[in-house]
C-alpha positions in Angstrom: 21.3 -5.1 -4.1 23.1 -5.4 -0.8 20.2 -4.4 1.4 17.9 -7.1 0.1 20.0 -10.0 1.3 17.3 -10.9 3.7 15.1 -13.8 2.6 12.5 -11.1 1.6 13.9 -8.5 3.9 -4.5 22.8 -2.1 -6.8 22.3 0.3 -10.2 21.6 -1.3 -12.5 23.9 0.6 -15.8 22.9 2.2 -18.8 25.2 2.0 -18.6 27.5 5.0 -21.3 26.7 7.5 -22.0 23.2 6.0 -19.3 21.1 7.7 -21.7 19.8 10.2 -23.6 18.0 7.4 -20.4 16.8 5.8 -19.2 15.3 9.2 -22.5 13.5 9.6 -22.0 12.0 6.2 -18.4 11.0 7.0 -18.9 9.8 10.6 -22.1 7.9 10.0 -21.3 4.3 9.1 -23.3 4.6 5.9 -22.8 6.9 3.0 -25.0 10.0 2.6 -24.9 11.5 -0.9 -25.2 15.3 -1.2 -28.9 16.3 -1.3 -31.9 16.4 0.8 -32.7 13.6 3.3 -35.8 11.8 1.9 -38.8 11.6 4.2 -40.7 8.4 4.3 -43.0 6.7 6.8 -40.0 5.4 8.7 -38.5 8.9 9.0 -41.6 10.8 10.2 -40.9 12.5 13.5 -37.1 12.4 13.0 -35.0 15.5 12.5 -35.2 16.6 8.9 -32.4 18.5 7.1 -32.7 21.1 4.5 -31.5 20.3 1.0 -27.7 20.9 1.0 -25.0 20.8 -1.7 -21.5 20.1 -0.4 -19.4 22.3 -2.5 -16.3 20.7 -4.1 -16.7 17.6 -2.0 -17.6 14.9 -4.5 -15.5 16.5 -7.3 -12.2 16.9 -5.5 -9.3 14.9 -7.0 -7.8 14.4 -3.5 -10.9 14.0 -1.3 -12.7 14.1 1.0 -15.2 12.0 -0.8 -18.9 11.3 -0.3 -19.1 7.9 1.3 -17.6 5.2 -0.8 -17.3 6.8 -4.2 -14.7 9.0 -5.7 -15.2 10.9 -9.0 -11.8 12.4 -9.8 -8.1 11.7 -9.2 -4.6 13.2 -9.6 -2.7 9.9 -9.4 -3.4 8.5 -12.9 -2.5 11.5 -14.9 -1.0 14.1 -12.4 -3.8 16.4 -13.5 -7.3 16.8 -12.2 -9.2 14.2 -14.3 -12.5 12.4 -14.0 -12.1 8.7 -13.4 -14.3 7.7 -16.3 -12.0 9.8 -18.7 -8.9 7.8 -17.8 -8.2 4.8 -20.2 -6.6 2.8 -17.3 -7.9 0.9 -14.4 -7.8 3.0 -11.2 -9.1 1.9 -7.8 -9.7 4.3 -4.9 -10.3 3.4 -1.3 -12.0 6.4 0.4 -11.6 7.5 4.0 -15.2 6.3 4.8 -14.3 2.8 3.7 -11.2 2.9 5.9 -13.3 4.2 8.8 -16.0 1.6 8.4 -13.4 -1.2 8.4 -11.1 0.4 11.0 -8.0 -0.4 9.0 -4.6 -0.3 10.7 -2.3 -0.5 7.7 -2.3 0.3 4.0 -2.4 -3.4 3.3 -5.7 -3.6 5.3 -7.0 -0.6 3.3 -6.6 -2.6 0.0 -7.9 -6.0 1.0 -11.2 -5.3 -0.9 -9.5 -3.9 -4.1 -9.6 -5.8 -7.4 -6.3 -7.2 -8.6 -4.5 -6.6 -5.3 -3.4 -9.4 -3.0 -2.6 -7.5 0.1 -0.7 -8.6 3.2 0.3 -11.9 1.6 3.0 -12.4 4.3 0.4 -12.1 7.0 1.0 -9.6 9.8 4.1 -7.4 9.5 4.8 -4.1 11.3 7.9 -3.3 9.2 6.3 -2.7 5.9 3.3 -3.3 3.7 3.2 -6.1 1.1 1.2 -6.3 -2.1 0.9 -8.5 -5.2 -0.7 -6.4 -7.9 -1.8 -8.1 -11.1 0.4 -11.0 -10.2 3.6 -9.1 -9.5 5.1 -8.8 -6.0 6.1 -5.4 -4.6 6.7 -4.1 -1.2 7.2 -0.3 -0.8 8.9 0.1 -4.2 5.6 1.3 -5.8 4.5 3.5 -2.9 3.9 7.2 -3.2 2.5 9.9 -0.9 0.8 12.8 -2.5 2.6 12.0 -5.7 6.1 11.9 -4.2 7.9 8.6 -4.0 8.1 6.9 -0.5 11.6 5.9 -1.1 12.4 2.6 0.6 14.9 -0.2 0.3 15.1 -3.5 2.2 14.6 -3.0 5.9 14.8 0.8 5.5 11.2 0.9 4.5 8.5 3.4 5.3 5.2 2.3 6.8 2.5 5.0 6.5 -0.3 4.8 9.0 -3.7 5.0 7.3 -5.0 7.4 10.0 -3.1 10.1 8.2 -4.9 9.4 4.9 -8.0 10.5 3.1 -7.6 8.1 0.2 -5.5 5.1 -1.0 -5.4 5.1 -4.9 -4.0 2.3 -7.1 -3.0 2.9 -10.7 -2.9 -0.6 -12.1 0.0 -1.9 -14.2 3.0 -0.2 -15.8 3.3 3.4 -14.6 6.9 4.6 -15.4 5.9 7.5 -17.7 4.7 9.5 -14.7 6.6 7.9 -11.8 9.9 6.7 -13.3 11.4 3.5 -11.9 8.4 1.5 -10.7 7.5 -2.2 -10.4 5.2 -3.7 -13.0 2.1 -4.2 -10.8 1.3 -0.5 -10.5 1.7 2.7 -8.4 0.0 3.1 -5.0 -0.6 6.8 -4.1 -1.4 7.7 -0.5 -3.4 10.9 -0.3 -2.9 12.8 3.0 -5.6 14.5 5.0 -6.0 18.1 4.0 -6.5 21.2 6.2 -10.2 22.0 6.1 -11.7 25.5 5.7 -14.2 25.0 8.6 -13.2 24.1 12.1 -13.8 20.5 13.2 -12.3 18.0 15.7 -12.4 14.4 16.7 -10.9 12.4 19.5 -11.1 8.6 19.8 -10.1 5.6 21.9 -9.9 1.9 21.0 -9.5 -1.3 22.8 -9.4 -4.8 21.3 -7.9 -8.2 20.9 -4.3 -8.9 21.9 -4.5 -6.0 24.4 -4.9 -3.5 21.6 -5.1 0.1 23.0 -5.2 3.3 20.9 -5.9 7.0 21.2 -6.4 9.4 18.3 -6.8 13.1 17.7 -7.8 14.8 14.4 -8.6 18.5 14.3 -8.3 21.5 12.1 -9.7 24.6 10.6 -8.9 28.3 9.8 -6.4 30.3 11.9 -7.5 33.7 10.6 -10.7 35.6 10.0 -10.4 35.4 6.2 -9.9 31.7 6.2 -6.7 31.8 4.2 -4.5 30.1 6.7 -5.7 26.6 7.6 -4.3 23.9 9.8 -4.8 20.3 10.7 -3.2 18.1 13.4 -3.4 14.4 13.3 -2.0 12.3 16.2 -2.1 8.7 17.3 -0.8 6.5 20.1 -1.0 2.7 19.8 0.1 -0.1 22.0 -0.8 -3.7 21.2 0.2 -7.3 21.3 -0.1 -9.7 18.3 -1.3 -13.2 17.7 2.3 -14.3 18.3 3.1 -14.7 21.9 5.4 -12.2 23.6 5.6 -10.1 20.4 4.3 -6.5 21.0 4.2 -3.2 19.1 4.1 0.4 20.0 3.5 3.4 17.7 3.4 7.2 18.3 2.4 9.4 15.4 2.2 13.2 15.1 1.4 14.8 11.7 0.7 18.6 11.4 -0.4 20.4 8.2 -0.5 24.1 7.5 -2.0 25.7 4.3 -1.5 29.3 3.1 -4.0 30.4 0.5 -2.1 33.6 -0.4 -4.5 34.4 -3.2 -7.2 32.5 -5.2 -4.3 31.5 -7.6 -1.4 30.8 -5.2 -1.3 28.3 -2.4 1.3 26.6 -0.2 0.8 23.6 2.0 3.4 22.6 4.6 3.2 19.0 5.9 5.3 17.1 8.4 5.1 13.7 10.2 6.9 12.1 13.0 6.4 8.3 13.6 8.2 6.3 16.3 7.9 2.5 16.4 9.3 0.6 19.4 8.3 -3.0 18.8 9.2 -6.6 18.3 9.4 -7.9 14.7 6.1 -9.6 13.9 6.8 -11.5 10.7 7.3 -15.2 11.3 9.3 -17.3 8.8 8.2 -20.9 9.2 9.1 -24.2 7.5 6.4 -25.7 5.3 6.8 -28.9 7.2 4.6 -28.3 10.3 2.8 -25.2 9.0 1.5 -26.0 5.5 1.6 -29.7 6.3 0.9 -31.8 9.4 3.6 -33.9 10.9 3.9 -36.7 13.5 4.6 -33.8 15.9 1.3 -32.1 15.0 1.3 -28.6 13.6 3.3 -25.5 14.5 1.1 -23.2 16.5 0.5 -19.8 14.8 1.1 -18.0 18.1 4.6 -19.5 18.6 7.5 -17.2 17.9 10.4 -18.6 15.8 12.8 -16.1 17.3 13.5 -15.2 20.9 11.4 -12.1 21.9 13.9 -11.4 24.7 16.6 -10.9 22.0 14.8 -9.6 19.0 13.9 -6.0 18.5 12.6 -3.5 15.9 12.9 0.2 16.5 12.2 2.6 13.7 12.0 6.4 14.0 10.9 8.1 10.8 10.1 11.7 10.1 9.4 13.7 7.0 8.9 17.3 6.0 7.5 18.6 2.7 5.4 21.1 0.9 3.0 21.4 -2.0 3.1 24.6 -3.9 0.7 25.7 -6.7 0.3 28.9 -8.8 -2.0 29.7 -11.6 -0.7 32.3 -14.0 -3.9 32.6 -16.0 -6.7 30.4 -17.2 -4.2 28.5 -19.4 -0.9 28.1 -17.5 -0.3 26.8 -14.0 2.7 25.4 -12.0 2.9 22.9 -9.2 5.8 21.7 -7.2 5.8 18.9 -4.6 8.8 18.2 -2.3 9.4 15.8 0.5 12.4 15.0 2.7 12.5 11.9 4.9 14.8 10.5 7.5 14.7 7.1 9.2 16.7 5.4 11.9 16.4 1.6 12.1 17.6 -1.0 14.5 16.5 -4.6 13.8 17.3 -8.0 15.0 15.0 -10.8 13.7 15.3 -14.5 13.6 13.9 -16.8 10.9 13.8 -20.5 10.1 17.0 -21.9 8.6 15.6 -25.4 8.4 15.3 -28.4 10.6 18.4 -29.4 12.5 18.1 -33.0 11.2 18.3 -31.8 7.6 21.5 -29.8 8.3 23.1 -32.6 10.5 21.4 -35.9 9.5 20.6 -38.1 12.5 21.0 -35.3 15.0 17.2 -34.9 15.6 15.2 -37.9 14.2 12.0 -36.5 15.8 12.4 -33.4 13.6 11.4 -30.9 16.3 14.5 -28.8 16.5 14.6 -25.8 14.2 17.8 -23.9 13.3 17.5 -20.1 12.9 19.2 -17.4 10.9 19.5 -13.8 12.0 18.6 -10.7 10.0 20.2 -7.5 11.1 20.0 -3.8 10.3 21.5 -0.9 12.2 21.6 2.5 10.4 19.8 5.4 8.9 18.4 6.6 5.6 17.8 10.0 4.1 15.6 10.6 1.1 14.3 13.5 -1.0 11.8 13.6 -3.8 10.8 16.7 -5.8 8.3 16.9 -8.7 7.9 20.0 -10.8 4.9 20.3 -13.2 3.8 22.9 -15.7 0.2 22.5 -17.0 -1.1 24.2 -20.2 -4.9 24.0 -20.9 -6.4 25.0 -24.2 -9.9 24.8 -25.4 -11.3 25.2 -29.0 -14.7 24.7 -30.6 -14.4 20.9 -30.6 -11.1 20.2 -28.8 -10.0 20.4 -25.2 -6.3 19.9 -24.5 -4.3 19.5 -21.3 -0.6 19.4 -21.7 1.6 18.3 -18.8 5.4 18.9 -18.7 7.3 17.6 -15.7 10.7 17.2 -14.2 11.3 15.1 -11.1 14.3 14.0 -9.0 14.5 11.3 -6.4 17.4 10.4 -4.1 18.0 7.9 -1.3 21.1 7.5 0.9 21.5 4.6 3.3 24.2 4.0 5.9 24.0 0.6 7.4 26.2 -1.7 9.5 25.4 -5.3 8.6 26.9 -8.8 8.1 28.0 -9.9 4.7 25.8 -13.0 5.2 23.3 -13.7 7.8 24.7 -15.3 11.0 23.3 -18.6 12.3 21.8 -18.8 15.8 23.8 -21.6 17.4 21.1 -22.9 19.7 18.1 -24.5 17.9 14.5 -24.2 19.2 11.9 -26.9 19.7 9.3 -25.3 17.4 6.6 -27.6 18.7 7.2 -26.6 22.4 9.4 -23.5 22.3 11.1 -21.9 25.3 12.8 -18.6 25.3 15.3 -16.6 27.3 18.5 -18.6 26.7 21.8 -17.1 25.7 21.9 -16.2 22.0 25.2 -17.2 20.3 25.9 -16.5 16.6 28.2 -18.4 14.3 29.0 -18.0 10.6 28.2 -20.5 7.9 31.5 -22.2 8.7 30.4 -22.4 12.4 33.0 -19.8 13.5 31.8 -17.5 16.3 30.6 -14.2 15.0 32.6 -11.1 16.3 32.2 -7.4 15.9 34.8 -7.6 13.1 32.1 -9.5 11.0 30.0 -6.3 10.9 30.8 -4.3 7.8 29.9 -0.7 7.0 27.8 -0.2 3.9 26.7 3.0 2.1 24.1 2.8 -0.6 23.1 5.7 -2.9 20.2 5.8 -5.4 19.1 8.7 -7.5 17.0 9.3 -10.5 16.3 12.3 -12.8 13.3 12.1 -15.1 11.7 14.4 -17.7 8.2 13.6 -18.8 5.5 14.9 -21.2 1.9 14.1 -21.4 -1.0 15.2 -23.6 -4.7 14.7 -22.9 -7.1 15.5 -25.7 -10.9 15.5 -25.6 -12.7 15.7 -28.9 -16.4 16.6 -29.1 -16.7 15.7 -25.5 -16.7 12.1 -26.7 -13.2 10.9 -27.6 -10.4 11.0 -25.0 -6.8 10.5 -26.1 -3.9 10.1 -23.7 -0.3 10.2 -24.9 2.8 10.3 -22.7 6.6 9.8 -22.8 9.4 9.9 -20.3 13.2 9.8 -20.3 15.0 8.7 -17.1 18.6 8.5 -15.9 19.2 6.5 -12.7 22.3 5.7 -10.6 23.0 3.2 -7.9 26.2 3.0 -5.9 26.7 0.3 -3.3 29.9 0.9 -1.3 31.4 -1.5 1.3 33.5 1.0 3.3 35.0 -1.8 5.3 36.5 -3.8 2.4 36.6 -0.9 -0.2 34.6 -2.9 -2.7 32.2 -0.7 -4.7 29.5 -1.6 -7.1 28.1 1.0 -9.5 25.1 0.7 -11.8 24.1 3.3 -14.4 20.9 3.1 -16.4 18.8 5.3 -18.7 15.5 4.5 -20.3 12.7 5.9 -22.4 9.1 4.8 -21.7 5.8 5.7 -23.2 2.1 5.1 -23.0 -1.1 5.7 -25.0 -4.8 5.3 -24.3 -8.1 5.9 -26.0 -11.6 6.1 -24.6 -15.1 6.9 -25.8 -17.7 8.5 -23.6 -21.3 7.4 -24.2 -24.3 9.4 -22.9 -25.5 6.4 -21.0 -22.4 6.3 -18.8 -20.5 3.6 -20.7 -16.8 4.2 -21.4 -14.9 1.6 -23.4 -11.2 2.1 -23.5 -7.9 0.7 -24.7 -4.4 1.5 -23.5 -0.7 0.5 -23.7 2.0 1.4 -21.2 5.6 0.6 -20.3 7.7 0.3 -17.1 11.3 0.0 -16.1 12.9 -0.8 -12.7 16.7 -0.5 -12.4 18.5 -3.4 -10.6 21.1 -2.2 -8.1 23.2 -5.4 -8.4 25.8 -6.9 -10.7 25.8 -10.3 -12.3 27.4 -12.9 -10.0 29.1 -14.7 -12.9 30.3 -11.9 -15.1 30.5 -8.9 -12.7 28.6 -6.8 -15.2 25.7 -4.6 -14.1 22.3 -6.2 -14.6 19.9 -4.7 -17.2 16.9 -2.9 -15.8 13.8 -5.0 -15.4 11.3 -3.8 -17.9 8.1 -4.6 -19.6 4.7 -3.6 -21.0 1.0 -3.8 -20.4 -1.9 -4.0 -22.8 -5.3 -3.2 -21.3 -8.9 -3.0 -22.5 -11.9 -2.3 -20.5 -15.3 -0.8 -19.9 -16.2 1.8 -17.2 -19.9 2.4 -16.4 -21.2 5.3 -14.3 -25.0 5.2 -14.7 -26.5 8.7 -14.9 -28.1 9.7 -11.6 -26.4 6.8 -9.8 -23.7 7.4 -7.2 -21.4 4.6 -8.2 -19.4 2.9 -10.9 -18.7 -0.5 -12.4 -15.4 -1.3 -14.0 -14.2 -4.3 -16.1 -10.6 -4.6 -17.3 -8.8 -7.2 -19.3 -5.0 -7.0 -19.4 -1.7 -8.7 -20.3 1.4 -7.6 -18.4 4.9 -8.8 -19.1 8.1 -8.4 -17.1 11.5 -9.2 -18.7 15.0 -9.4 -17.3 13.7 -11.1 -14.2 16.5 -12.4 -12.0 16.6 -16.0 -11.1 19.0 -18.0 -8.9 21.1 -20.6 -10.6 23.2 -23.4 -9.1 25.3 -22.1 -6.2 22.8 -19.3 -5.5 24.3 -17.1 -8.1 21.8 -14.8 -9.8 21.4 -14.5 -13.5 19.0 -12.4 -15.6 17.2 -14.7 -17.9 13.7 -14.7 -16.6 10.4 -13.4 -18.0 7.0 -13.5 -16.3 3.7 -12.8 -18.0 0.3 -12.4 -16.4 -3.1 -12.3 -18.1 -6.1 -11.3 -16.1 -9.6 -10.1 -15.8 -10.7 -7.7 -13.1 -14.2 -6.5 -12.1 -14.9 -3.9 -9.5 -18.0 -2.1 -8.3 -18.3 0.7 -5.7 -21.5 2.6 -4.9 -23.5 4.6 -2.5 -26.6 2.6 -3.6 -28.9 4.7 -1.5 -28.4 7.0 1.4 -28.6 4.0 3.6 -26.6 1.3 1.7 -23.0 1.5 0.5 -20.9 -1.3 -0.9 -17.8 -2.3 -2.7 -17.1 -5.6 -4.5 -14.5 -7.1 -6.7 -13.5 -10.2 -8.7 -10.1 -11.1 -10.1 -8.9 -13.9 -12.3 -5.2 -14.3 -13.0 -3.1 -16.5 -15.2 0.5 -15.9 -14.2 3.3 -17.8 -16.0 7.1 -17.9 -16.0 7.8 -17.8 -19.7 11.6 -17.7 -19.4 13.8 -19.2 -16.7 17.3 -20.8 -16.5 15.5 -23.7 -14.8 13.5 -25.9 -17.2 11.1 -27.0 -14.5 10.0 -23.4 -13.9 9.0 -22.6 -17.4 5.3 -22.5 -18.0 4.7 -22.6 -14.2 3.0 -20.1 -11.9 5.3 -18.0 -9.8 5.1 -18.6 -6.0 2.6 -16.8 -3.8 0.4 -15.6 -6.7 -3.3 -16.5 -6.1 -5.2 -17.4 -9.3 -8.5 -16.0 -8.2 -9.8 -13.4 -5.7 -13.2 -12.1 -4.8 -14.6 -9.8 -2.2 -17.7 -8.0 -1.1 -18.3 -5.4 1.6 -21.5 -3.6 2.5 -22.8 -1.3 5.2 -26.5 -0.4 5.9 -27.3 2.6 8.0 -30.7 3.0 9.6 -32.1 6.5 9.3 -35.2 7.5 11.3 -37.3 5.3 13.5 -36.2 3.4 16.7 -33.0 2.2 15.1 -31.9 5.7 13.9 -28.1 6.0 14.1 -27.4 2.2 13.9 -25.2 0.8 11.1 -24.5 -2.8 10.4 -21.9 -4.0 7.9 -20.1 -7.1 6.8 -17.8 -8.5 4.2 -16.2 -11.6 2.8 -12.8 -12.1 1.2 -11.8 -15.1 -0.9 -8.2 -15.8 -2.0 -7.7 -18.7 -4.3 -5.0 -21.4 -4.5 -1.4 -20.4 -4.8 1.9 -22.2 -5.0 4.7 -22.3 -2.4 7.4 -22.7 -5.0 8.0 -21.8 -8.6 7.5 -25.4 -9.9 3.9 -26.0 -8.8 4.8 -28.8 -6.4 3.7 -27.2 -3.1 0.1 -26.0 -3.2 -1.3 -23.5 -0.7 -5.0 -24.0 -0.3 -7.6 -21.2 -0.9 -9.3 -19.5 2.0 -12.3 -17.3 2.7 -12.5 -14.8 5.5 -15.4 -12.9 6.9 -15.4 -9.4 8.5 -18.2 -7.5 10.3 -18.9 -4.1 11.9 -21.7 -2.5 13.9 -21.9 1.2 15.0 -24.3 3.5 16.8 -24.1 7.3 16.5 -26.0 9.8 18.7 -25.3 13.5 18.7 -21.5 13.8 18.6 -20.6 10.4 19.9 -20.1 7.2 18.0 -19.5 3.7 19.3 -18.2 1.1 16.8 -17.3 -2.6 16.9 -15.2 -4.3 14.3 -14.2 -7.9 13.8 -11.9 -9.4 11.1 -11.7 -13.1 10.4 -14.9 -13.5 12.4 -14.7 -17.3 12.4 -11.2 -17.3 13.7 -9.9 -19.4 10.8 -6.4 -20.7 11.0 -4.8 -20.6 7.6 -1.5 -20.2 5.8 -1.5 -17.0 3.8 1.3 -17.9 1.4 4.5 -19.9 1.1 7.8 -19.3 -0.8 10.1 -21.9 0.7 9.1 -20.4 4.0 5.4 -20.2 5.0 3.5 -17.4 6.8 0.3 -17.7 8.8 -2.5 -15.3 8.2 -4.2 -13.1 10.8 -6.6 -14.8 13.2 -9.8 -13.1 14.6 -9.3 -9.6 15.8 -12.0 -7.6 17.5 -11.8 -3.9 18.3 -14.2 -1.5 20.0 -13.9 2.3 19.4 -15.5 5.4 20.8 -15.2 8.8 19.1 -16.4 12.2 20.0 -16.7 14.9 17.3 -17.2 18.6 17.4 
């Protein structure tokens, strides 16, 4: 695909009058399950609350949730389904978890999720990066409220987590419900909903690297009957980064308006405007000097490869959409979600093109001078995604059936002026003692000066039409059977309007899935499932000129879910095998051919609980065996693909003091372990494991909350991953925040 030439380039109502209690639950750093506040010796003399049940809170499939736990979801089946009745692994990061850790990106939100290696490129303000179950994906598997966040190359959306109530991950092959999707899974971002009771919150932050932020979140009813609801979410952020002279600015405004016309018909209008005026953060470094020490020492992780006086990253993205639902009767209902998005991007970013001495032997024996390439993007994208669903529910003496029939359409148009191949920055940089501000001259690979004539005009179009069917059957309230199938037609047209050369790719595919689970009275749910995926490749074979086949594959999964009766938490164990075929590999001369196959086997364990009203935690362990089973290169067969960590583990917990002299104080901390990975596909460049520690402390009194967060508390310097290039991970970052709620 032309744009990837860069090296990696309804409103769930609250009970009226009870929102104050719900906000105390959400804004306190610990989790408070619904129910009475217990009185013990420590709590005597403190304010006692009456027993309260928060209606629809814990059982909503879209949030808000009680503390750290979620009970139901829409993401896994597109119907309101209890998590323990889904024969697939699903992980949910709730809003309270994101608040406690003060996450600033979707990658941050998933750092404690089983099977997810988040932010493996380190810090990046252009897009979020994930490896899920051993398979790399950027924004290709990203959805918002069930609609695809359609991205490609540098024209990638980045959704700020301040707009979200949940981040949900459906692990593994997910094409039956979502169409073309990478093998690792689907990440669904659940937006904040308009509440039925008025509330508000303003906040300020200050932190490391001159981080400054202001936020506003408020909403409630606009009429006396409470049928028209609104919410306004806004953010302004200005910060530096651990890389010198590299700064970022973001402004965000996201209004929501919900019309509950009747008890059976609702319409939610949602918009967002996000403006990023920044420098590109991602630093592409040579392994020599970052992963390994040299006679010159080691490249500092705060040194910029490019020239901040020349580089730039400006992205203006806005979207508008709606969610409509209508229930005809107790059996039949209809839902339609639609979102339109527009983006303008201007990007200039330098990256390492290797040491000068390797390109011109003898020119720099000290091996200090680094040549640089330039990535460029200047254009706009327009996308639309619409999903239509009809649900039929039927219940007999022993059977309960939920039939889902869906038709969705997705389209992305990109207009971009770019170079056919990345230019080379003529002047090298002393990467061990860099200086900036010089004149930037560009040459081609043949060392000819680059002119405006080298910029070419590209137009890229993607679209997909999918028809899907799913049946969920529950027998005797014990057995749960899930069956689904989908037919897709997809199209990709990549037109070079400067040269007149066009590439056209057409694909169609049928995928299916099946799952079976058994619900025991003691909370145990063993399950087994099979699922398929496909992902069209918008390129043609460099040798034959024929279109590539879609990347495709399958997943087998078995597991046990455990929700102990009377306990607000769950434990989940999954064992899986996931295979991707038709993987593209570079052959000699850099020509891509499609002979590869990658297979991962793994075990995941995840626990999340509001253990008591004071203690909440989440933990995970992941073991992966990833292997390239087919490749045109013999030395890659049987080897682990680059950047994939073999083991991961994490634990995060928060304890909130209630009553006594420490009432309102919350303390939390966590640890994240990422195992060894490889910096190439032949297991010759090993990237060491690392463990990072995070911490938080907060104090709440009345409507005010002060919170302190620190990530990478020990300020560990480490390489996150390598893949020919290497990327440093994030150093210590401390932020202080103050919020006022009403």
